[in-house]
DSSP file (Angstrom, degrees, kcal/mol; ACC not computed):
  #  RESIDUE AA STRUCTURE BP1 BP2  ACC     N-H-->O    O-->H-N    N-H-->O    O-->H-N    TCO  KAPPA ALPHA  PHI   PSI    X-CA   Y-CA   Z-CA
    1    1 A M              0   0    0      0, 0.0     2,-0.1     0, 0.0    31,-0.0   0.000 360.0 360.0 360.0 150.0   -4.2  -42.7  -72.3
    2    2 A N     >  -     0   0    0      1,-0.1     4,-2.1    26,-0.1     5,-0.1  -0.375 360.0-132.0 -74.0 148.9   -1.4  -45.0  -73.5
    3    3 A R  H  > S+     0   0    0      1,-0.2     4,-1.6     2,-0.2    -1,-0.1   0.773 108.5  57.2 -74.6 -25.6    1.1  -46.1  -70.9
    4    4 A R  H  > S+     0   0    0      2,-0.2     4,-1.5     1,-0.2    -1,-0.2   0.885 108.1  48.6 -65.9 -42.3    4.0  -45.1  -73.2
    5    5 A I  H  > S+     0   0    0      1,-0.2     4,-0.9     2,-0.2     3,-0.3   0.958 110.9  50.9 -68.6 -44.2    2.5  -41.5  -73.3
    6    6 A E  H >< S+     0   0    0     -4,-2.1     3,-0.6     1,-0.2     4,-0.4   0.898 109.2  49.6 -56.3 -43.0    2.2  -41.4  -69.6
    7    7 A D  H 3< S+     0   0    0     -4,-1.6    -1,-0.2     1,-0.2     4,-0.2   0.819 121.8  31.3 -68.8 -30.0    5.7  -42.4  -68.9
    8    8 A H  H 3X S+     0   0    0     -4,-1.5     4,-1.9    -3,-0.3    -1,-0.2   0.224  87.3 102.0-115.7  13.2    7.3  -39.9  -71.3
    9    9 A L  H <X S+     0   0    0     -4,-0.9     4,-2.3    -3,-0.6     5,-0.2   0.939  83.4  47.6 -68.9 -42.4    4.9  -36.9  -71.0
   10   10 A E  H  > S+     0   0    0     -4,-0.4     4,-2.5     1,-0.2    -1,-0.2   0.913 112.7  49.0 -67.7 -37.2    7.0  -34.8  -68.7
   11   11 A D  H  >>S+     0   0    0      1,-0.2     5,-2.8    -4,-0.2     4,-1.1   0.854 110.5  50.7 -64.9 -32.3   10.1  -35.3  -70.7
   12   12 A Y  H  <5S+     0   0    0     -4,-1.9    -2,-0.2     3,-0.2    -1,-0.2   0.894 109.8  49.3 -65.7 -42.5    8.3  -34.4  -73.8
   13   13 A L  H  <5S+     0   0    0     -4,-2.3    -2,-0.2     1,-0.2    -1,-0.2   0.913 114.7  45.5 -68.5 -42.1    6.9  -31.2  -72.3
   14   14 A R  H  <5S-     0   0    0     -4,-2.5    -1,-0.2    -5,-0.2    -2,-0.2   0.725 111.8-124.5 -75.5 -15.2   10.4  -30.2  -71.0
   15   15 A G  T  <5S+     0   0    0     -4,-1.1    -3,-0.2    -5,-0.2    -4,-0.1   0.844  73.7 124.0  79.1  34.8   11.9  -31.1  -74.5
   16   16 A T      < +     0   0    0     -5,-2.8     2,-0.2    -6,-0.1    -4,-0.2   0.252  31.3 114.5-112.0  13.9   14.3  -33.5  -73.0
   17   17 A L        -     0   0    0     -6,-0.6     2,-0.1    -5,-0.1    -9,-0.0  -0.557  64.1-123.9 -79.0 145.9   13.5  -36.7  -75.0
   18   18 A D     >  -     0   0    0     -2,-0.2     4,-2.8     1,-0.1     5,-0.2  -0.370  35.0 -93.7 -82.0 177.7   16.2  -38.1  -77.4
   19   19 A S  H  > S+     0   0    0      1,-0.2     4,-2.2     2,-0.2     5,-0.2   0.900 123.8  46.3 -61.5 -44.6   15.4  -38.6  -81.1
   20   20 A S  H  > S+     0   0    0      1,-0.2     4,-2.1     2,-0.2    -1,-0.2   0.913 116.4  45.5 -70.4 -36.3   14.4  -42.3  -80.9
   21   21 A A  H  > S+     0   0    0      1,-0.2     4,-2.5     2,-0.2    -1,-0.2   0.884 111.7  53.2 -68.8 -34.5   12.1  -41.7  -77.7
   22   22 A L  H  X S+     0   0    0     -4,-2.8     4,-2.2     2,-0.2    -2,-0.2   0.906 109.9  46.0 -70.2 -36.4   10.6  -38.7  -79.3
   23   23 A A  H  X S+     0   0    0     -4,-2.2     4,-2.1     2,-0.2    -2,-0.2   0.902 114.5  49.1 -72.4 -35.7    9.6  -40.7  -82.6
   24   24 A E  H  X S+     0   0    0     -4,-2.1     4,-2.1    -5,-0.2    -2,-0.2   0.945 113.3  47.7 -68.1 -39.1    8.2  -43.5  -80.4
   25   25 A F  H  X S+     0   0    0     -4,-2.5     4,-2.3     1,-0.2    -2,-0.2   0.928 111.8  47.6 -59.7 -48.6    6.3  -41.0  -78.3
   26   26 A E  H  X S+     0   0    0     -4,-2.2     4,-1.8     2,-0.2    -1,-0.2   0.860 111.7  52.3 -67.6 -36.1    4.9  -39.1  -81.3
   27   27 A Q  H  X S+     0   0    0     -4,-2.1     4,-0.9     2,-0.2    -1,-0.2   0.933 111.6  45.1 -62.8 -44.9    3.9  -42.6  -82.9
   28   28 A A  H  < S+     0   0    0     -4,-2.1     4,-0.5     1,-0.2     3,-0.4   0.874 112.6  53.5 -61.3 -40.2    2.0  -43.6  -79.6
   29   29 A L  H >< S+     0   0    0     -4,-2.3     3,-0.7     1,-0.2     7,-0.2   0.840 104.1  54.4 -71.9 -32.8    0.4  -40.0  -79.6
   30   30 A Q  H 3< S+     0   0    0     -4,-1.8    -1,-0.2     1,-0.2    -2,-0.2   0.735 108.5  49.8 -74.7 -22.5   -0.9  -40.4  -83.3
   31   31 A S  T 3< S+     0   0    0     -4,-0.9    -1,-0.2    -3,-0.4    -2,-0.2   0.524 105.8  62.5 -92.4  -4.3   -2.7  -43.7  -82.4
   32   32 A D    <>  -     0   0    0     -3,-0.7     4,-1.5    -4,-0.5     3,-0.3  -0.816  56.8-178.9-125.9  86.8   -4.4  -42.2  -79.3
   33   33 A P  H  > S+     0   0    0      0, 0.0     4,-1.8     0, 0.0     5,-0.2   0.864  88.4  49.6 -54.9 -41.1   -6.9  -39.1  -80.0
   34   34 A A  H  > S+     0   0    0      1,-0.2     4,-1.9     2,-0.2     5,-0.1   0.871 109.7  51.2 -70.8 -33.8   -7.7  -38.7  -76.2
   35   35 A G  H  > S+     0   0    0     -3,-0.3     4,-2.0     2,-0.2    -1,-0.2   0.811 106.2  55.7 -67.4 -29.3   -4.0  -38.7  -75.4
   36   36 A Q  H  X S+     0   0    0     -4,-1.5     4,-2.6    -7,-0.2    -2,-0.2   0.916 108.4  46.9 -70.2 -41.4   -3.4  -36.0  -78.1
   37   37 A A  H  X S+     0   0    0     -4,-1.8     4,-2.2     1,-0.2    -2,-0.2   0.903 113.6  48.9 -66.5 -37.7   -6.0  -33.7  -76.5
   38   38 A L  H  X S+     0   0    0     -4,-1.9     4,-2.0     2,-0.2    -1,-0.2   0.892 110.6  50.0 -67.2 -37.6   -4.5  -34.3  -73.0
   39   39 A V  H  X S+     0   0    0     -4,-2.0     4,-2.7     2,-0.2     5,-0.2   0.905 108.7  52.6 -70.6 -39.3   -1.0  -33.6  -74.4
   40   40 A R  H  X S+     0   0    0     -4,-2.6     4,-2.3     1,-0.2    -2,-0.2   0.918 111.9  46.6 -56.5 -44.4   -2.2  -30.3  -76.0
   41   41 A Q  H  X S+     0   0    0     -4,-2.2     4,-2.1     2,-0.2    -2,-0.2   0.930 113.5  47.9 -61.6 -45.4   -3.7  -29.2  -72.6
   42   42 A F  H  X S+     0   0    0     -4,-2.0     4,-2.9     1,-0.2    -2,-0.2   0.869 111.7  48.8 -63.6 -41.3   -0.6  -30.1  -70.7
   43   43 A S  H  X S+     0   0    0     -4,-2.7     4,-2.5     2,-0.2    -1,-0.2   0.888 110.9  50.6 -76.6 -31.3    1.7  -28.4  -73.1
   44   44 A A  H  X S+     0   0    0     -4,-2.3     4,-2.0    -5,-0.2    -2,-0.2   0.890 113.9  46.6 -65.0 -34.5   -0.6  -25.1  -73.0
   45   45 A H  H  X S+     0   0    0     -4,-2.1     4,-2.5     2,-0.2     5,-0.2   0.951 109.6  53.8 -71.5 -48.0   -0.4  -25.3  -69.2
   46   46 A S  H  X S+     0   0    0     -4,-2.9     4,-2.3     1,-0.2    -2,-0.2   0.907 108.8  48.4 -51.5 -49.6    3.3  -25.8  -69.4
   47   47 A R  H  X S+     0   0    0     -4,-2.5     4,-2.5     1,-0.2     5,-0.2   0.925 110.4  51.4 -61.9 -41.0    3.8  -22.7  -71.5
   48   48 A M  H  X S+     0   0    0     -4,-2.0     4,-2.1     1,-0.2    -1,-0.2   0.927 110.1  47.8 -63.9 -37.3    1.7  -20.6  -69.3
   49   49 A I  H  X S+     0   0    0     -4,-2.5     4,-1.5     2,-0.2    -1,-0.2   0.866 112.1  50.7 -72.6 -32.5    3.7  -21.6  -66.2
   50   50 A R  H  X S+     0   0    0     -4,-2.3     4,-0.7    -5,-0.2    -1,-0.2   0.905 112.2  47.3 -66.1 -39.2    7.0  -21.0  -68.0
   51   51 A E  H  < S+     0   0    0     -4,-2.5    -2,-0.2     1,-0.2     3,-0.2   0.853 112.3  49.3 -66.4 -37.0    5.9  -17.6  -69.0
   52   52 A A  H  < S+     0   0    0     -4,-2.1    -1,-0.2    -5,-0.2    -2,-0.2   0.787 115.1  42.9 -71.1 -27.9    4.6  -16.8  -65.6
   53   53 A L  H  < S+     0   0    0     -4,-1.5    -1,-0.2    -5,-0.1    -2,-0.2   0.415  85.7 114.8-103.3   1.2    7.8  -17.9  -63.9
   54   54 A R  S  < S-     0   0    0     -4,-0.7     2,-0.1    -3,-0.2    -3,-0.0  -0.561  77.4-111.0 -65.2 129.7   10.1  -16.2  -66.5
   55   55 A P        -     0   0    0      0, 0.0    -1,-0.1     0, 0.0    -2,-0.1  -0.377  27.8-130.5 -65.4 138.6   12.1  -13.4  -64.7
   56   56 A D    >   -     0   0    0      1,-0.1     3,-1.8    -2,-0.1     4,-0.2  -0.804   5.2-147.6 -97.3 125.2   11.0   -9.9  -66.0
   57   57 A P  G >  S+     0   0    0      0, 0.0     3,-0.7     0, 0.0    -1,-0.1   0.696  98.5  58.9 -64.2 -18.6   13.9   -7.7  -66.9
   58   58 A D  G 3  S+     0   0    0      1,-0.2    -2,-0.0    -3,-0.0     0, 0.0   0.573  89.3  74.4 -89.1  -9.1   12.0   -4.6  -65.8
   59   59 A A  G <   +     0   0    0     -3,-1.8    -1,-0.2     2,-0.1     3,-0.1   0.486  67.0 113.9 -83.3   0.0   11.7   -6.1  -62.3
   60   60 A E  S <  S-     0   0    0     -3,-0.7     2,-0.1    -4,-0.2     0, 0.0  -0.454  76.5-107.5 -66.1 140.0   15.4   -5.4  -61.4
   61   61 A P        -     0   0    0      0, 0.0     3,-0.1     0, 0.0    -1,-0.1  -0.375  34.7 -97.6 -74.1 151.4   15.6   -2.8  -58.8
   62   62 A A    >   -     0   0    0      1,-0.1     3,-1.9     2,-0.1     4,-0.3  -0.183  52.1 -82.8 -62.1 154.7   16.8    0.7  -59.5
   63   63 A P  T 3  S+     0   0    0      0, 0.0    -1,-0.1     0, 0.0     0, 0.0  -0.352 118.8  23.8 -59.2 136.6   20.4    1.7  -58.8
   64   64 A G  T 3> S+     0   0    0     -3,-0.1     4,-2.1     3,-0.0     5,-0.2   0.436  84.8 122.4  86.1   4.7   20.9    2.6  -55.1
   65   65 A F  H <> S+     0   0    0     -3,-1.9     4,-2.4     1,-0.2     5,-0.2   0.958  74.9  46.4 -64.7 -49.3   17.9    0.5  -54.0
   66   66 A Y  H  > S+     0   0    0     -4,-0.3     4,-2.1     1,-0.2    -1,-0.2   0.856 110.3  52.9 -62.3 -35.4   19.9   -1.7  -51.7
   67   67 A A  H  > S+     0   0    0      2,-0.2     4,-2.0     1,-0.2    -1,-0.2   0.897 109.8  48.7 -68.0 -40.4   21.7    1.3  -50.1
   68   68 A R  H  X S+     0   0    0     -4,-2.1     4,-2.2     2,-0.2    -2,-0.2   0.882 110.8  52.7 -63.8 -38.1   18.3    3.0  -49.4
   69   69 A V  H  X S+     0   0    0     -4,-2.4     4,-2.0     1,-0.2    -2,-0.2   0.901 109.6  47.4 -65.0 -39.3   17.1   -0.3  -47.8
   70   70 A M  H  X S+     0   0    0     -4,-2.1     4,-2.0     2,-0.2    -1,-0.2   0.848 111.2  50.7 -69.1 -33.3   20.0   -0.4  -45.6
   71   71 A D  H  X S+     0   0    0     -4,-2.0     4,-2.2     2,-0.2    -2,-0.2   0.851 109.1  50.8 -65.5 -37.2   19.6    3.2  -44.6
   72   72 A R  H  X S+     0   0    0     -4,-2.2     4,-2.5     2,-0.2    -2,-0.2   0.884 109.6  50.4 -70.9 -36.9   16.1    2.6  -43.7
   73   73 A I  H  X S+     0   0    0     -4,-2.0     4,-2.2     2,-0.2    -2,-0.2   0.923 109.2  52.6 -64.3 -41.6   17.0   -0.5  -41.6
   74   74 A E  H  X S+     0   0    0     -4,-2.0     4,-1.4     2,-0.2    -2,-0.2   0.887 108.6  50.6 -62.3 -40.2   19.7    1.6  -39.8
   75   75 A Q  H >X S+     0   0    0     -4,-2.2     4,-1.0     1,-0.2     3,-0.7   0.959 111.2  48.1 -64.8 -43.9   17.0    4.3  -39.0
   76   76 A Q  H >< S+     0   0    0     -4,-2.5     3,-0.5     1,-0.3    -2,-0.2   0.864 107.5  55.0 -66.1 -32.0   14.7    1.8  -37.6
   77   77 A R  H >< S+     0   0    0     -4,-2.2     3,-0.8     1,-0.2    -1,-0.3   0.815 104.9  53.0 -66.6 -28.5   17.3    0.2  -35.5
   78   78 A S  H << S+     0   0    0     -4,-1.4    -1,-0.2    -3,-0.7    -2,-0.2   0.699 103.3  60.4 -79.4 -17.3   18.1    3.6  -33.9
   79   79 A N  T << S+     0   0    0     -4,-1.0    -1,-0.3    -3,-0.5    -2,-0.2   0.080  80.3 126.6 -92.1  20.5   14.4    4.0  -33.0
   80   80 A S  S X  S-     0   0    0     -3,-0.8     3,-1.4     1,-0.1     4,-0.3  -0.254  76.3-103.5 -78.6 170.9   14.2    0.9  -30.9
   81   81 A V  T 3  S+     0   0    0      1,-0.3     3,-0.4     2,-0.1    -1,-0.1   0.769 119.5  49.0 -62.0 -29.0   13.0    0.8  -27.3
   82   82 A W  T >  S+     0   0    0      1,-0.2     3,-1.4     2,-0.1     4,-0.3   0.376  80.9  95.4 -95.9  -1.2   16.5    0.5  -25.9
   83   83 A S  G X  S+     0   0    0     -3,-1.4     3,-1.5     1,-0.3     4,-0.3   0.745  70.0  71.8 -65.1 -24.4   18.0    3.4  -27.9
   84   84 A F  G >  S+     0   0    0     -3,-0.4     3,-1.2    -4,-0.3     6,-0.3   0.795  87.5  65.1 -59.8 -28.4   17.4    5.8  -25.0
   85   85 A L  G <  S+     0   0    0     -3,-1.4    -1,-0.3     1,-0.2    -2,-0.2   0.700  95.4  59.0 -72.3 -13.4   20.2    4.1  -23.1
   86   86 A M  G <  S+     0   0    0     -3,-1.5    -1,-0.2    -4,-0.3    -2,-0.2   0.603  87.1  93.7 -83.4 -11.9   22.7    5.3  -25.7
   87   87 A E  S X> S-     0   0    0     -3,-1.2     4,-1.1    -4,-0.3     3,-0.6  -0.615  71.1-141.5 -91.3 136.7   21.9    9.0  -25.1
   88   88 A P  H 3> S+     0   0    0      0, 0.0     4,-1.9     0, 0.0     3,-0.3   0.885  99.5  65.5 -62.0 -36.0   24.0   11.1  -22.7
   89   89 A Q  H 3> S+     0   0    0      1,-0.2     4,-2.2     2,-0.2     5,-0.2   0.815  95.8  57.0 -49.4 -36.2   20.9   12.9  -21.5
   90   90 A F  H <> S+     0   0    0     -3,-0.6     4,-2.4    -6,-0.3    -1,-0.2   0.952 107.7  46.4 -66.8 -47.7   19.5    9.7  -20.0
   91   91 A F  H  X S+     0   0    0     -4,-1.1     4,-2.5    -3,-0.3    -2,-0.2   0.863 110.6  52.3 -68.3 -35.6   22.6    9.2  -17.9
   92   92 A R  H  X S+     0   0    0     -4,-1.9     4,-3.0     2,-0.2     5,-0.2   0.955 113.0  44.3 -60.1 -46.6   22.6   12.8  -16.7
   93   93 A R  H  X S+     0   0    0     -4,-2.2     4,-3.0     1,-0.2     5,-0.3   0.935 113.2  53.4 -64.4 -43.7   18.9   12.5  -15.6
   94   94 A L  H  X S+     0   0    0     -4,-2.4     4,-2.6     2,-0.2    -1,-0.2   0.920 110.2  46.0 -51.3 -52.3   19.6    9.1  -14.0
   95   95 A A  H  X S+     0   0    0     -4,-2.5     4,-2.4     2,-0.2    -1,-0.2   0.921 113.8  48.7 -67.2 -41.2   22.4   10.6  -12.0
   96   96 A L  H  X S+     0   0    0     -4,-3.0     4,-2.3     1,-0.2    -2,-0.2   0.927 112.4  48.0 -60.4 -45.0   20.3   13.6  -10.9
   97   97 A A  H  X S+     0   0    0     -4,-3.0     4,-2.1    -5,-0.2    -2,-0.2   0.886 111.7  51.2 -61.2 -39.8   17.4   11.4   -9.9
   98   98 A S  H  X S+     0   0    0     -4,-2.6     4,-2.5    -5,-0.3    -2,-0.2   0.921 110.0  48.6 -65.4 -44.4   19.8    9.1   -8.0
   99   99 A A  H  X S+     0   0    0     -4,-2.4     4,-2.5     2,-0.2    -2,-0.2   0.878 110.6  50.5 -59.0 -40.5   21.3   12.1   -6.1
  100  100 A T  H  X S+     0   0    0     -4,-2.3     4,-2.3     2,-0.2    -1,-0.2   0.889 110.9  48.8 -67.2 -38.7   17.9   13.4   -5.2
  101  101 A L  H  X S+     0   0    0     -4,-2.1     4,-2.7    -5,-0.2    -2,-0.2   0.947 111.9  51.2 -63.4 -45.1   16.8    9.9   -3.9
  102  102 A L  H  X S+     0   0    0     -4,-2.5     4,-2.4     1,-0.2    -2,-0.2   0.939 111.5  46.3 -59.2 -49.3   20.0    9.8   -1.9
  103  103 A V  H  X S+     0   0    0     -4,-2.5     4,-2.1     1,-0.2    -1,-0.2   0.915 112.7  49.0 -58.0 -45.5   19.4   13.2   -0.3
  104  104 A L  H  X S+     0   0    0     -4,-2.3     4,-2.4     2,-0.2    -1,-0.2   0.893 111.2  50.5 -65.6 -40.6   15.8   12.4    0.5
  105  105 A L  H  X S+     0   0    0     -4,-2.7     4,-1.8     1,-0.2    -1,-0.2   0.913 110.2  50.6 -59.7 -43.0   16.8    9.1    2.1
  106  106 A G  H  X S+     0   0    0     -4,-2.4     4,-2.0     2,-0.2    -2,-0.2   0.842 109.6  49.3 -62.8 -36.4   19.4   10.9    4.2
  107  107 A I  H  X S+     0   0    0     -4,-2.1     4,-2.9     1,-0.2    -1,-0.2   0.921 111.2  49.9 -69.8 -42.7   17.0   13.5    5.4
  108  108 A S  H  X S+     0   0    0     -4,-2.4     4,-1.4     1,-0.2    -2,-0.2   0.833 111.0  49.2 -68.5 -28.8   14.5   10.8    6.4
  109  109 A I  H  < S+     0   0    0     -4,-1.8     4,-0.3     2,-0.2    -1,-0.2   0.930 113.2  47.2 -68.8 -43.4   17.1    8.8    8.3
  110  110 A V  H >< S+     0   0    0     -4,-2.0     3,-1.4     1,-0.2    -2,-0.2   0.922 113.0  49.2 -65.1 -44.6   18.3   11.9   10.2
  111  111 A A  H 3< S+     0   0    0     -4,-2.9    -1,-0.2     1,-0.3    -2,-0.2   0.785 110.0  50.1 -66.5 -28.3   14.7   12.9   10.9
  112  112 A A  T 3< S+     0   0    0     -4,-1.4    -1,-0.3    -5,-0.2    -2,-0.2   0.391  83.0 116.7 -89.2   0.7   13.8    9.5   12.2
  113  113 A D  S <  S-     0   0    0     -3,-1.4     3,-0.1    -4,-0.3    -3,-0.0  -0.544  70.7-120.0 -68.0 131.4   16.9    9.4   14.6
  114  114 A P        -     0   0    0      0, 0.0     2,-0.1     0, 0.0    -1,-0.1  -0.367  35.8 -97.6 -68.1 151.8   15.8    9.2   18.2
  115  115 A P        -     0   0    0      0, 0.0     2,-0.2     0, 0.0     0, 0.0  -0.449  40.1-122.7 -74.4 145.0   17.1   12.1   20.4
  116  116 A R        -     0   0    0      2,-0.1    12,-0.0    -2,-0.1    -3,-0.0  -0.501   9.0-126.2 -83.5 155.0   20.2   11.4   22.4
  117  117 A D  S    S+     0   0    0     -2,-0.2    11,-2.6     1,-0.1     2,-0.4   0.527  92.0  45.4 -80.5  -5.6   20.5   11.8   26.1
  118  118 A E  E     -A  127   0A   0      9,-0.2     2,-0.5     2,-0.0     9,-0.2  -0.991  67.0-148.3-140.7 146.8   23.5   14.0   25.9
  119  119 A I  E     -A  126   0A   0      7,-3.0     7,-2.6    -2,-0.4     2,-0.8  -0.917  13.7-144.5-115.4 135.4   24.5   17.0   23.8
  120  120 A V  E     +A  125   0A   0     -2,-0.5     2,-0.5     5,-0.2     5,-0.2  -0.845  26.7 171.6 -99.2 115.6   28.1   17.5   23.0
  121  121 A A  E >   -A  124   0A   0      3,-2.4     3,-1.8    -2,-0.8    -2,-0.1  -0.988  67.7 -15.3-127.4 125.0   28.8   21.2   23.0
  122  122 A A  T 3  S-     0   0    0     -2,-0.5    -1,-0.1     1,-0.3     3,-0.1   0.880 128.1 -54.1  57.2  43.1   32.4   22.7   22.7
  123  123 A G  T 3  S+     0   0    0      1,-0.2     2,-0.3    -3,-0.1    -1,-0.3   0.439 114.7 110.5  77.0  -5.5   33.8   19.2   23.4
  124  124 A E  E <   -A  121   0A   0     -3,-1.8    -3,-2.4    -5,-0.0     2,-0.5  -0.846  64.3-133.1-106.8 139.8   31.9   18.6   26.7
  125  125 A A  E     -A  120   0A   0     -2,-0.3     2,-0.5    -5,-0.2    -5,-0.2  -0.807  22.4-168.2 -89.2 124.0   29.2   16.1   27.2
  126  126 A V  E     -A  119   0A   0     -7,-2.6    -7,-3.0    -2,-0.5     2,-0.3  -0.972  15.9-135.4-117.5 136.4   26.1   17.6   28.9
  127  127 A L  E     -A  118   0A   0     -2,-0.5    -9,-0.2    -9,-0.2   -10,-0.1  -0.630  17.1-137.2 -88.0 134.7   23.5   15.3   30.1
  128  128 A L        -     0   0    0    -11,-2.6     2,-0.1    -2,-0.3    -1,-0.0  -0.536  30.5 -96.8 -85.0 156.1   19.9   16.3   29.4
  129  129 A P        -     0   0    0      0, 0.0     2,-0.5     0, 0.0    -1,-0.1  -0.434  39.9-115.0 -74.8 149.0   17.3   16.0   32.0
  130  130 A E        -     0   0    0     -2,-0.1     2,-0.5    -3,-0.1   -13,-0.0  -0.703  27.8-159.6 -90.1 129.7   15.3   12.8   31.8
  131  131 A V        -     0   0    0     -2,-0.5     2,-0.7    -3,-0.0    -3,-0.0  -0.913   6.5-153.0-105.6 128.6   11.6   13.4   31.1
  132  132 A E        +     0   0    0     -2,-0.5     3,-0.1     1,-0.2    -2,-0.0  -0.888  16.1 175.9-102.5 111.8    9.0   10.7   31.9
  133  133 A L        +     0   0    0     -2,-0.7     2,-0.3     1,-0.2    -1,-0.2   0.836  66.3  10.5 -87.9 -37.0    6.2   11.1   29.5
  134  134 A A        -     0   0    0      2,-0.0     2,-0.3     0, 0.0    -1,-0.2  -0.983  61.0-177.2-142.3 155.6    4.1    8.1   30.6
  135  135 A R        -     0   0    0     -2,-0.3    -3,-0.0    -3,-0.1     0, 0.0  -0.968  39.4 -94.5-148.1 156.6    4.2    5.6   33.5
  136  136 A E        -     0   0    0     -2,-0.3     2,-0.1     1,-0.1    -2,-0.0  -0.587  47.4-119.3 -73.7 135.9    2.2    2.6   34.4
  137  137 A P        -     0   0    0      0, 0.0    -1,-0.1     0, 0.0     3,-0.1  -0.436  29.1-106.4 -75.9 149.4   -0.6    3.6   36.8
  138  138 A E        -     0   0    0      1,-0.1     2,-0.2    -2,-0.1     0, 0.0  -0.491  41.6-101.4 -73.9 144.7   -0.6    2.0   40.3
  139  139 A P        -     0   0    0      0, 0.0    -1,-0.1     0, 0.0    -3,-0.0  -0.428  35.0-130.4 -72.1 140.8   -3.3   -0.6   40.7
  140  140 A L        -     0   0    0     -2,-0.2     0, 0.0     1,-0.1     0, 0.0  -0.678  26.0-105.2 -90.9 142.1   -6.3    0.6   42.8
  141  141 A P        -     0   0    0      0, 0.0    -1,-0.1     0, 0.0     5,-0.1  -0.253  22.2-129.3 -58.7 153.4   -7.6   -1.5   45.7
  142  142 A V  S    S+     0   0    0      1,-0.2     4,-0.1     3,-0.1    -2,-0.0   0.872 105.2  36.4 -70.8 -38.7  -10.8   -3.4   45.0
  143  143 A T  S    S-     0   0    0      2,-0.3    -1,-0.2     1,-0.0     3,-0.1   0.570 103.8-122.2 -93.8 -11.5  -12.6   -2.1   48.1
  144  144 A G  S    S+     0   0    0      1,-0.2     2,-0.4     0, 0.0    -2,-0.1   0.424  87.7  87.5  81.9  -5.1  -11.3    1.3   48.2
  145  145 A V        -     0   0    0      2,-0.0     2,-0.7     0, 0.0    -2,-0.3  -0.986  69.1-143.9-128.4 135.1   -9.9    0.8   51.6
  146  146 A T        -     0   0    0     -2,-0.4     2,-0.3    -3,-0.1     0, 0.0  -0.902  19.1-174.5-106.3 121.5   -6.5   -0.7   52.2
  147  147 A F        -     0   0    0     -2,-0.7     2,-0.1     1,-0.1    -2,-0.0  -0.730  21.2-119.9-108.2 153.8   -6.1   -3.0   55.3
  148  148 A G    >   -     0   0    0     -2,-0.3     3,-1.0     1,-0.1     4,-0.2  -0.222  43.3 -85.1 -79.0 179.3   -3.0   -4.5   56.7
  149  149 A D  G >> S+     0   0    0      1,-0.2     3,-1.0     2,-0.2     4,-0.6   0.732 121.8  65.7 -64.7 -21.8   -2.3   -8.2   57.0
  150  150 A S  G 34 S+     0   0    0      1,-0.3     4,-0.4     2,-0.2     3,-0.2   0.803 100.3  47.2 -71.6 -30.5   -4.1   -8.2   60.4
  151  151 A H  G <> S+     0   0    0     -3,-1.0     4,-1.7     1,-0.2    -1,-0.3   0.341  89.7  87.2 -94.5  12.0   -7.4   -7.4   59.1
  152  152 A R  H <> S+     0   0    0     -3,-1.0     4,-2.4     2,-0.2     5,-0.2   0.957  88.0  49.4 -71.6 -49.0   -7.2  -10.0   56.3
  153  153 A D  H  X S+     0   0    0     -4,-0.6     4,-2.1    -3,-0.2    -1,-0.2   0.835 109.4  53.3 -63.1 -34.1   -8.5  -12.9   58.5
  154  154 A I  H  > S+     0   0    0     -4,-0.4     4,-3.0     2,-0.2    -1,-0.2   0.928 110.3  46.4 -63.7 -47.9  -11.4  -10.8   59.6
  155  155 A I  H  X S+     0   0    0     -4,-1.7     4,-2.1     1,-0.2    -2,-0.2   0.863 111.3  50.5 -66.4 -38.2  -12.4  -10.0   56.0
  156  156 A L  H  X S+     0   0    0     -4,-2.4     4,-1.6     2,-0.2    -1,-0.2   0.891 111.5  49.2 -68.5 -37.8  -12.1  -13.6   54.9
  157  157 A G  H  X S+     0   0    0     -4,-2.1     4,-1.9     2,-0.2     3,-0.3   0.951 110.5  51.3 -63.3 -46.9  -14.3  -14.7   57.9
  158  158 A D  H  X S+     0   0    0     -4,-3.0     4,-0.7     1,-0.2    -1,-0.2   0.928 110.8  48.5 -52.1 -45.6  -16.9  -12.0   56.9
  159  159 A L  H  < S+     0   0    0     -4,-2.1    -1,-0.2     1,-0.2    -2,-0.2   0.814 111.3  49.2 -65.8 -29.7  -16.9  -13.3   53.3
  160  160 A T  H  < S+     0   0    0     -4,-1.6    -1,-0.2    -3,-0.3    -2,-0.2   0.760 114.3  43.5 -83.6 -24.6  -17.3  -16.9   54.3
  161  161 A T  H  < S+     0   0    0     -4,-1.9     2,-0.2    -3,-0.2    -1,-0.2   0.377  82.7 128.6-100.7   3.6  -20.3  -16.3   56.8
  162  162 A Y     <  +     0   0    0     -4,-0.7     2,-0.3    -5,-0.2    -3,-0.0  -0.443  32.9 178.0 -64.4 127.4  -22.1  -13.9   54.6
  163  163 A Q              0   0    0     -2,-0.2    -2,-0.1     1,-0.1    -3,-0.0  -0.939 360.0 360.0-126.6 147.0  -25.8  -14.8   54.0
  164  164 A E              0   0    0     -2,-0.3    -1,-0.1     0, 0.0    -2,-0.0   0.444 360.0 360.0 -98.1 360.0  -28.4  -13.0   52.1
């Protein structure tokens, strides 16, 4: 293809060549049959692309389309995960659950409170009897017999002289 054709092909296809450049381009095109075939193909492709990109007058949205889209967006917005926070029923249920939890915690604290040693009845303090439920057992002697300090030396002497 001729260099002059390559340089001005885009302008020719767009139709932006001035008269002198157009005459020069057509003269170069007549002398090159391979360039003519290539320009025909490019112009056919250019026409197809222009027709494909041309806006369709029937493609305009119907009246009220944008309002319907906005209504649908608002409906979807209200169905979000966090929309339950905006309902008054949620806060009533939350308050009821909190009050129930508070009552249960209060009952468990009162039930776990250790008994006191005194009872206050009619303004007087009454001491309760002390009950001992468990006590450390006294250690048992090893031999079963308790001896005083005087017999200690005898027992130690017997242990040191013992033979089998």
